[in-house]
C-alpha positions as CSV (number, residue, x, y, z in Angstrom):
1,M,26.3,6.3,-19.9
2,K,25.4,2.9,-18.8
3,M,21.9,2.1,-17.6
4,R,21.5,-0.3,-14.6
5,A,19.6,-0.9,-11.4
6,L,21.3,0.2,-8.1
7,P,20.5,-1.4,-4.7
8,A,17.5,0.4,-3.1
9,L,19.6,1.4,0.1
10,L,22.4,3.0,-1.9
11,L,19.8,4.9,-3.9
12,A,18.0,6.1,-0.8
13,A,21.2,7.4,0.5
14,Q,21.8,9.6,-2.4
15,P,21.3,13.4,-1.6
16,L,17.8,14.6,-2.5
17,A,19.4,17.5,-4.5
18,A,20.8,15.0,-6.9
19,F,17.3,14.1,-8.1
20,A,15.7,17.6,-7.8
21,Q,15.1,17.8,-11.5
22,P,11.4,17.2,-12.1
23,L,10.7,14.1,-14.0
24,D,8.3,14.0,-17.0
25,I,6.1,11.1,-15.9
26,P,4.2,9.7,-18.9
27,P,0.4,9.7,-18.5
28,V,-1.4,6.3,-18.4
29,R,-4.9,5.0,-19.0
30,Y,-6.1,2.4,-16.5
31,P,-8.0,-0.4,-18.2
32,A,-11.3,-1.9,-17.1
33,V,-11.0,-5.3,-15.3
34,A,-13.0,-8.2,-16.6
35,T,-16.1,-8.8,-14.5
36,A,-15.8,-12.6,-14.7
37,A,-13.1,-15.1,-15.7
38,R,-12.3,-18.8,-15.6
39,G,-9.0,-18.2,-13.8
40,A,-6.7,-15.6,-12.5
41,E,-5.1,-14.7,-16.0
42,G,-8.6,-13.8,-17.3
43,F,-8.7,-10.8,-15.1
44,V,-5.2,-9.4,-16.3
45,P,-5.7,-6.6,-18.9
46,A,-3.5,-6.7,-22.0
47,G,0.0,-5.2,-21.3
48,W,-0.2,-6.0,-17.6
49,A,1.2,-8.8,-15.4
50,I,0.4,-10.4,-11.9
51,V,3.1,-9.4,-9.4
52,G,1.2,-10.8,-6.3
53,R,-1.4,-13.5,-5.9
54,E,-3.3,-14.8,-2.9
55,S,-6.1,-17.4,-2.5
56,G,-8.4,-17.9,0.4
57,D,-12.0,-17.7,1.3
58,L,-13.1,-13.9,1.7
59,N,-16.9,-14.2,1.8
60,A,-17.4,-17.3,4.0
61,D,-19.0,-19.4,1.3
62,G,-16.4,-22.2,1.6
63,R,-14.9,-21.4,-1.9
64,A,-11.4,-20.1,-2.6
65,D,-11.3,-16.5,-3.8
66,L,-8.7,-14.6,-5.5
67,A,-6.7,-11.3,-4.8
68,L,-4.5,-10.2,-7.6
69,L,-2.0,-7.3,-7.6
70,M,-1.1,-6.3,-11.2
71,Q,1.4,-3.9,-12.7
72,M,1.4,-2.3,-16.2
73,R,4.2,-3.5,-18.4
74,D,5.0,-0.5,-20.6
75,R,8.6,0.3,-21.3
76,A,7.7,3.9,-22.0
77,N,7.1,4.2,-18.3
78,I,10.5,3.2,-17.4
79,L,12.5,6.4,-17.1
80,A,16.3,6.8,-17.3
81,V,17.5,8.9,-14.3
82,P,21.1,10.1,-14.3
83,V,23.1,9.2,-11.2
84,G,26.7,10.4,-11.5
85,D,28.1,8.9,-14.7
86,E,25.4,6.2,-14.9
87,T,21.7,6.1,-15.8
88,V,19.4,4.3,-13.4
89,A,16.1,2.8,-14.5
90,F,13.0,4.2,-12.6
91,D,9.8,2.2,-13.1
92,T,6.7,4.4,-13.0
93,N,4.3,1.7,-14.2
94,P,1.2,1.8,-12.1
95,H,-0.4,-1.0,-10.1
96,L,-4.0,-2.3,-9.9
97,L,-5.6,-4.7,-7.4
98,A,-8.6,-7.0,-8.3
99,V,-10.5,-9.3,-5.9
100,A,-12.7,-12.0,-7.3
101,F,-15.1,-14.5,-5.7
102,G,-14.9,-18.2,-6.6
103,Q,-18.2,-19.5,-8.2
104,A,-19.9,-22.9,-8.0
105,D,-18.9,-23.6,-11.6
106,G,-15.1,-23.2,-10.8
107,G,-14.9,-19.8,-12.3
108,Y,-14.6,-16.3,-10.6
109,R,-16.6,-13.1,-10.4
110,L,-15.0,-9.7,-9.8
111,A,-15.9,-8.4,-6.4
112,A,-13.9,-5.2,-6.2
113,S,-10.9,-3.5,-7.9
114,N,-8.7,-0.6,-6.8
115,R,-5.9,1.6,-7.9
116,G,-6.0,4.3,-5.3
117,L,-4.2,2.4,-2.7
118,F,-1.2,2.1,-5.0
119,L,0.0,5.7,-5.7
120,R,2.0,5.8,-8.8
121,P,5.7,6.5,-8.2
122,I,6.6,10.0,-9.3
123,R,10.0,10.5,-7.4
124,P,12.8,7.9,-7.5
125,F,15.0,6.6,-4.7
126,T,12.5,7.0,-1.8
127,G,13.5,3.7,-0.1
128,E,10.0,2.3,-0.3
129,D,9.6,-1.5,-0.7
130,A,8.7,-2.7,-4.2
131,L,5.1,-3.8,-4.5
132,G,4.7,-7.5,-5.0
133,Q,3.7,-10.7,-3.4
134,E,4.4,-9.4,0.1
135,T,2.0,-6.5,-0.5
136,I,-1.2,-8.5,-0.3
137,R,-2.3,-11.3,2.0
138,I,-5.5,-13.1,2.8
139,E,-5.8,-14.0,6.5
140,R,-8.6,-14.6,9.0
141,G,-11.2,-14.1,6.2
142,G,-9.9,-10.7,5.4
143,L,-7.6,-8.8,3.0
144,L,-4.5,-7.2,4.3
145,V,-2.6,-4.6,2.1
146,S,0.8,-3.6,3.5
147,F,3.5,-1.1,2.5
148,G,7.0,-0.7,3.7
149,Y,8.8,2.6,3.7
150,L,12.3,3.7,4.3
151,R,11.6,4.3,8.1
152,G,8.2,2.9,8.6
153,H,5.3,0.8,7.4
154,A,1.5,0.9,6.9
155,S,-1.3,-1.6,6.4
156,Y,-5.0,-1.6,5.5
157,R,-7.3,-4.4,6.6
158,F,-10.6,-5.1,4.6
159,R,-13.4,-7.5,5.3
160,W,-16.5,-8.3,3.1
161,Q,-19.5,-6.9,4.9
162,R,-22.8,-5.7,3.6
163,G,-21.9,-6.2,0.0
164,A,-18.5,-4.4,0.0
165,F,-15.0,-4.7,1.2
166,R,-15.1,-2.4,4.1
167,L,-11.9,-1.0,5.8
168,I,-11.9,-2.3,9.3
169,G,-8.3,-1.6,10.5
170,F,-5.3,0.5,9.8
171,E,-1.8,0.2,11.4
172,S,1.3,2.3,11.0
173,G,4.6,2.7,12.6
174,G,7.7,4.7,11.9
175,A,10.8,6.4,13.4
176,S,11.6,10.1,13.1
177,G,13.6,12.5,15.1
178,G,14.7,9.9,17.7
179,C,11.1,8.7,18.4
180,V,9.0,5.8,17.2
181,E,5.3,6.4,16.7
182,T,2.8,3.6,16.3
183,I,-0.9,3.8,15.5
184,S,-3.5,1.1,15.4
185,I,-7.1,2.0,14.3
186,N,-10.0,-0.4,14.7
187,Y,-12.9,1.0,12.7
188,L,-15.5,-1.5,14.3
189,P,-15.5,0.0,17.8
190,R,-14.1,3.2,16.2
191,R,-11.1,3.6,18.5
192,A,-7.3,4.0,18.0
193,R,-4.3,3.1,20.0
194,V,-1.5,5.6,19.8
195,S,2.0,5.6,21.2
196,N,5.1,7.9,20.6
197,V,8.2,7.1,22.6
198,P,11.9,7.6,22.3
199,I,13.7,4.8,20.3
200,S,15.8,3.9,23.3
201,S,12.7,3.4,25.6
202,D,12.1,0.0,26.9
203,R,8.5,0.8,27.7
204,T,5.7,1.6,25.2
205,P,3.0,3.5,27.0
206,F,0.0,4.2,24.8
207,S,-3.3,6.2,24.8
208,W,-6.7,5.2,23.6
209,R,-8.4,7.8,21.2
210,A,-11.8,8.0,19.6
211,V,-12.1,7.8,15.8
212,T,-14.3,10.5,14.5
213,G,-16.1,11.2,11.1
214,G,-18.1,9.0,9.0
215,A,-17.6,5.4,7.7
216,P,-14.2,4.8,6.1
217,P,-14.0,4.2,2.3
218,T,-14.4,0.7,0.9
219,L,-11.9,-1.1,-1.1
220,G,-13.5,0.1,-4.3
221,E,-13.5,3.8,-3.0
222,I,-10.3,4.2,-1.2
223,D,-7.7,6.6,-2.7
224,L,-4.6,7.6,-0.7
225,E,-4.4,10.9,-2.6
226,D,-7.2,12.2,-0.3
227,F,-7.8,9.6,2.5
228,I,-5.4,10.0,5.5
229,P,-6.6,7.6,8.2
230,T,-4.8,9.4,11.1
231,T,-6.9,12.7,10.6
232,A,-9.9,10.9,12.1
233,I,-8.1,10.3,15.4
234,A,-9.5,12.7,18.0
235,G,-7.3,14.7,20.4
236,P,-3.8,16.2,20.0
237,S,-0.8,14.4,18.9
238,I,1.4,12.7,21.6
239,P,4.7,14.5,22.2
240,C,7.9,12.7,22.4
241,T,11.3,14.2,23.6
242,P,14.2,11.8,22.9
243,P,17.3,12.0,25.2
244,A,19.9,14.4,24.1
245,D,22.3,11.8,23.0
246,E,19.9,10.2,20.5
């Protein structure tokens, strides 16, 4: 059988039953990230590579800081998945984020690292966007981490406050069952804007909801295995009934 990469949309269109066989995902060990370096490459562990790099001032000291999204490069983590009479490469190599502050001497000091935002792929052909340069962005003095899915998107916004990168915002949107749901959480006033309307609607009514619970996790703490932002939104979900012809 030949082994090649197929277009993401074609793979996503494959019947789920075709990929029902459980995959044997090789275990990995995450390395420690250097606490200081003269440049971006100094934070890259052996066997890893930078797939996204952003520069900008994140702690308001007037110096350029770094945000680096890295991926392990281990051929053992690239699995061969049969699709018809071919074999498709499925990359399960994990990702790691490092953020470093620029120093007066021109070097950088590690401020935070995270792997929990970037769940390791365990099922192929989900239609999710590949992680890379578009995943991270420094804007308005904060760090934005964004993900694209087959029928939706999500983003997490962090800002350096009180000695840590604190989660200050979350946004998501997606289509399901003929409806489009959008959620925007602002953790500073602790309120969320929620809407759920038919895809054909030319209006987007929304509701304001309180955000309950304690402080959200910092960049160094957040792990999407157990942190679900929407569970902190008070009140029932907003119903949506699309027209019968949708």
